[in-house]
DRENNUDREN-132157 format. One line per field, with one value per residue (C-alpha): residue number from 0; residue in three letters; y, z, x. Coordinates in steps of 0.2 Angstrom, whole numbers. Layout:
n = (NUM/...)
res = (Ala/...)
Y = (Y/...)
Z = (Z/...)
X = (X/...)
//
This chain:
n = (0/1/2/3/4/5/6/7/8/9/10/11/12/13/14/15/16/17/18/19/20/21/22/23/24/25/26/27/28/29/30/31/32/33/34/35/36/37/38/39/40/41/42/43/44/45/46/47/48/49/50/51/52/53/54/55/56/57/58/59/60/61/62/63/64/65/66/67/68/69/70/71/72/73/74/75/76/77/78/79/80/81/82/83/84/85/86/87/88/89/90/91/92/93/94/95/96/97/98/99/100/101/102/103/104/105/106/107/108/109/110/111/112/113/114/115/116/117/118/119/120)
res = (Unk/Unk/Unk/Unk/Unk/Unk/Unk/Unk/Unk/Unk/Unk/Unk/Unk/Unk/Unk/Unk/Unk/Unk/Unk/Unk/Unk/Unk/Unk/Unk/Unk/Unk/Unk/Unk/Unk/Unk/Unk/Unk/Unk/Unk/Unk/Unk/Unk/Unk/Unk/Unk/Unk/Unk/Unk/Unk/Unk/Unk/Unk/Unk/Unk/Unk/Unk/Unk/Unk/Unk/Unk/Unk/Unk/Unk/Unk/Unk/Unk/Unk/Unk/Unk/Unk/Unk/Unk/Unk/Unk/Unk/Unk/Unk/Unk/Unk/Unk/Unk/Unk/Unk/Unk/Unk/Unk/Unk/Unk/Unk/Unk/Unk/Unk/Unk/Unk/Unk/Unk/Unk/Unk/Unk/Unk/Unk/Unk/Unk/Unk/Unk/Unk/Unk/Unk/Unk/Unk/Unk/Unk/Unk/Unk/Unk/Unk/Unk/Unk/Unk/Unk/Unk/Unk/Unk/Unk/Unk/Unk)
Y = (-203/-206/-210/-205/-209/-196/-200/-184/-180/-161/-154/-139/-149/-162/-149/-141/-157/-162/-145/-146/-163/-160/-144/-155/-167/-181/-190/-189/-197/-191/-199/-193/-208/-223/-236/-227/-227/-246/-248/-236/-244/-261/-254/-245/-246/-232/-228/-220/-217/-201/-203/-193/-202/-196/-199/-205/-223/-230/-222/-220/-233/-246/-242/-244/-260/-267/-262/-270/-287/-286/-294/-281/-266/-272/-265/-248/-235/-225/-208/-202/-183/-179/-164/-177/-176/-185/-199/-212/-207/-207/-224/-231/-225/-232/-249/-249/-250/-232/-226/-208/-197/-179/-166/-153/-140/-144/-134/-140/-142/-153/-164/-165/-169/-182/-190/-190/-198/-212/-215/-215/-200)
Z = (-220/-235/-230/-242/-241/-250/-255/-260/-256/-259/-242/-249/-261/-248/-236/-249/-255/-237/-233/-249/-245/-227/-232/-243/-229/-232/-218/-224/-220/-228/-231/-239/-251/-260/-248/-233/-244/-246/-227/-222/-234/-226/-208/-211/-223/-236/-249/-261/-263/-271/-276/-284/-297/-294/-275/-266/-260/-271/-286/-287/-301/-290/-275/-286/-293/-276/-269/-283/-279/-260/-257/-244/-255/-273/-275/-268/-282/-285/-293/-299/-297/-308/-317/-331/-344/-358/-365/-361/-343/-342/-350/-338/-323/-330/-334/-316/-310/-307/-311/-316/-319/-314/-320/-309/-306/-304/-297/-281/-290/-303/-289/-279/-295/-300/-283/-283/-300/-296/-280/-289/-279)
X = (380/391/409/423/441/453/471/480/499/497/491/482/472/468/462/451/443/440/432/421/415/412/402/391/387/400/410/428/444/460/477/493/497/491/499/490/474/475/478/463/451/454/452/435/421/420/406/419/437/444/462/476/486/504/508/524/526/512/503/484/484/494/482/467/473/477/460/451/460/454/437/431/436/434/417/421/420/436/437/454/459/473/482/487/473/481/469/482/482/463/462/476/465/449/457/465/446/441/423/428/443/442/455/463/459/441/426/419/402/409/417/401/391/403/402/383/383/395/385/368/361)
//
């Protein structure tokens, strides 16, 4: 089973994404910020990480950069979820190491489609 880590500080969005992924057969763990995402990714093995950009304690960009510096997590694909859709924001996310950048609000089908594309399914 594909295991996905979600880092999202907004509880409603986090719960919606968790339910969407579980409904589509994914094993899901969720955390509230980038710092917890870095910790969780080192304690378990994930196939993919979904991360909000703007979070307390550590932004998604910082967390992604940190994960890409760690041997055990550097190859785990990261997809950013963000309401910030300016080209500069998207480029910052991609240059931090993300595979994709999904703009909020997004349709569940779009999220699942992007995850499957990144995972090569």
